[in-house]
Every structure is written in structure tokens, then in C-alpha cells.
N, C-alpha and C positions, 0 to 999 in steps of 0.2 A: 588476660592481662590488661586488655584495653579498657574493660569495665572498671578495673581497680584504679586506673589512672584517672578516669573521669570522676570517680567518687572521692578521690583524694585519700585513699586508704593504703597507698604504697608506703613502704617503710621510709621513715625520715620526714614525712609530712605530718603536720599537726592540724587537726580539724577542729575548728572552734564551733562552739554552740552558737546558734543564731541569737540567743539572748545575750551571750557574752559580746558578740559582735555589735549588737544593737546598743548595749550599754556603753561600750567603748566609743562608738560613733556619737552617742548622745552626750557623753562627758567631754568630748573634744570640741564642743561648740556651745553657744548660748541657747540651748534648746528651749528652756522654759520661757525665756524672754521672747524668743521667736514665736513660740506657740501662743503666748498672750497677745502679741502683735497681730498674728493671723486671725485669732478669734475676734479681737476688737475690730479689725478691718472688715471681716466678714459680717459682723453685726452692723457696723455703720453702713456698709453697702446694701445690706438686705432690707433695712427699714424703709428706704424710699421705694423699694420694689414691692412692698407689702400691698395687699388689696386695699382698696379705697375705704372700706369699712374700718380697717385697723388704723390706717395712716391718713392724715389729712391730705387733701390735694396739694401737691407741691409745685407742679409745673416745672419750670426750668431750674428751680432751686434744688431739685433732686440730683442733677448732674454732678455738682461738686461733691455731694455726699458719696456717690458711687466712685468717683475718681479718687477721692481721699481714702476711701476704704480700700481700693485697689492698691494705692501706694503703700498703705500699711501692710497689706498682705505681701507685697513684693519685698518690703523691708524685712518682714519676718522670715521669708524664704531666703533672703540674702544672708541673714544671720545664721541660718542653718547651713547653707551650701557654700558660703564664702565668708567664714568667720573672721578673716583678716580685715573685712570692712565693717566690723561690729561698731566702731565708733561712729561712723557716718550713719549707719542704719539705726543706731540707738537715738542719735540726735534728731534725725529726720522723723522717726516714729513719734517721739515726744512732741515735736513741733506740729506735725499733722494731727495728732490726737488732740492737742490743745486747740488747733484751728477748727476742728470739727465741733467744738463746743459752741462756737458762734455760727458756723456755716451749715451745720447739719443736725437739725432737731436736737439741740443740746447735746451733741456728740453721741448720738445713738441713745438718747434718753439717759445720759450721764454714764451709762455702763461702758460704752465704747471709749469715751475719754479717759475714764479711770483705768480700765484694763490696758488701754493703749499706752498711757503714760507709765504705768508700772512695768509693762513689757519693754518699752523703750529704755527705761532706766536699768532694767535687768540686762538688756543687750549691751548697753554702754558700759556697765560695771563689770561684766564678765571678763576674766583674765584666763588665758590658756595655762595649762600646767607646764612647769619648766621641763624642757626636753633633757634627755640623758639620765644617767644614774644619779641617785641622790648623793649629795656631797657628804664627804667623810665628816663625822661629827667632831673630830679633833680630839685633843688630849683633855679638854674640859669635861667630857662626859665619862671618860674611863678613869681607871685608877693608875694609868701609866703617867709617869711624870713627863711634863712637856719640856721643850727646850728652855734652857736657862736664859733669862732676859739679859740683854747686853747692858752693862753698866756704863753710864755716861758720867763725865766729870761733874762733880757736885751733886750726884744723885746716889743715895744709899739704897741698896737692895732691901726690899721689905721682907722680913722673915714670914714664913707661913703662919697663918692664923691672925695676922694683924692687918688692919686696913691701911692702904697707902694714903699718904697725904696727897690731896688734889693739887696743891701748890707747894712746891718745895721752897723752903726759906732760902733767900740768897746767902751765899757764903762770900764774905768779904775778906780780902787779904790772903786768899789761897791761890796757889799757882796750880795750873794744870799739871798732870803727871808728865814726866819727861818724854814719854813716847807720843804725847799728843801736842807737844810744843812745836811750833814751826821751826824748820831748820833753814840755815842760810847757805 
């Protein structure tokens, strides 16, 4: 019986497939924006560390490239593991990706800047799904009649099939019904 409890096969427990769990985790955060930020940051960090035959000698100028690439990787991981900070992570990713254009080999030969900007924008624009059950569609979607609209003084109910007037014409010289008159 002890092996059954470790495996989660006891009655009443639901065992999810790893793919279902992965998909649910991925949809609960700005996954693709974070992935783009991580790839762009890794690319911007890796170029200054390339062999001398591939990359021109940079000297001290390679340090900001590595640091900005690491900041982009951290912002991508922040989007994954703390999606409540997606706004800050997205804005910082776009700002750092744009700064690397000037400070780091044209932003990783333009690839890092473009992918980082797109990833930061995707992180910033991501919105979580609303929690809870879906709202009831209401009487508009079904064939059930909805509640009758309350009539107000000077407003005539619109028969079905006709469009209501957006502005009702003023009615001059009419008194409100007795039940709506103020009493003394």
C-alpha cells in the first residue's frame, strides 16, 4: 500500500500527464517572451566571449555587454518564475536591449536587440487568464426572455424588433405619474 501512495494511484487522486502539467505551467506565465529575452541575453553575453578570430578585440568594452546580457537573462527568468513582475521585467528588457545597440557590438549584431525588444514587449503585453469559472453568458445568448426593463417617466418601452432611440425627445407639459410625485 505504501508504493501506491508514492505513485499517486490511490483512489480519489488524479494523476496528470507531465505534458499537461508543462502546458498548464507554460500558459500561466509569459513563456515565449521570457524565452526570447533569455536567448537574446545569452547571445549578447556570448559575443564578447567569442575567440579573437571571430570577434574584434574589445578590451574593457566587453564588460557592459556581458552584464547587459545577464540582466536580460535574469529578466526572462523573472517573467517565468515571478509573472507578477512582468511589467517591470518587460520594460527593463526593452530598455537594456535598446541600450545594447550602442554599447555592445550593435546589440549582438542586431540579433540580440531585435529579439530582446520583441521578447520584452511580449513580456509586458502578457495578461494572465481570469481566475474562477467563466461568467454566465446571460439571457442575450439563450432563447430565454430576460428581465423586463424598468420603465422611467417619459420613456416608452421599445417593442421587440425595433431599434431604440438613442436620445428620447423631451416631453413638455406632462406630469409624472402620481406614484413618482413627491409627497408632503
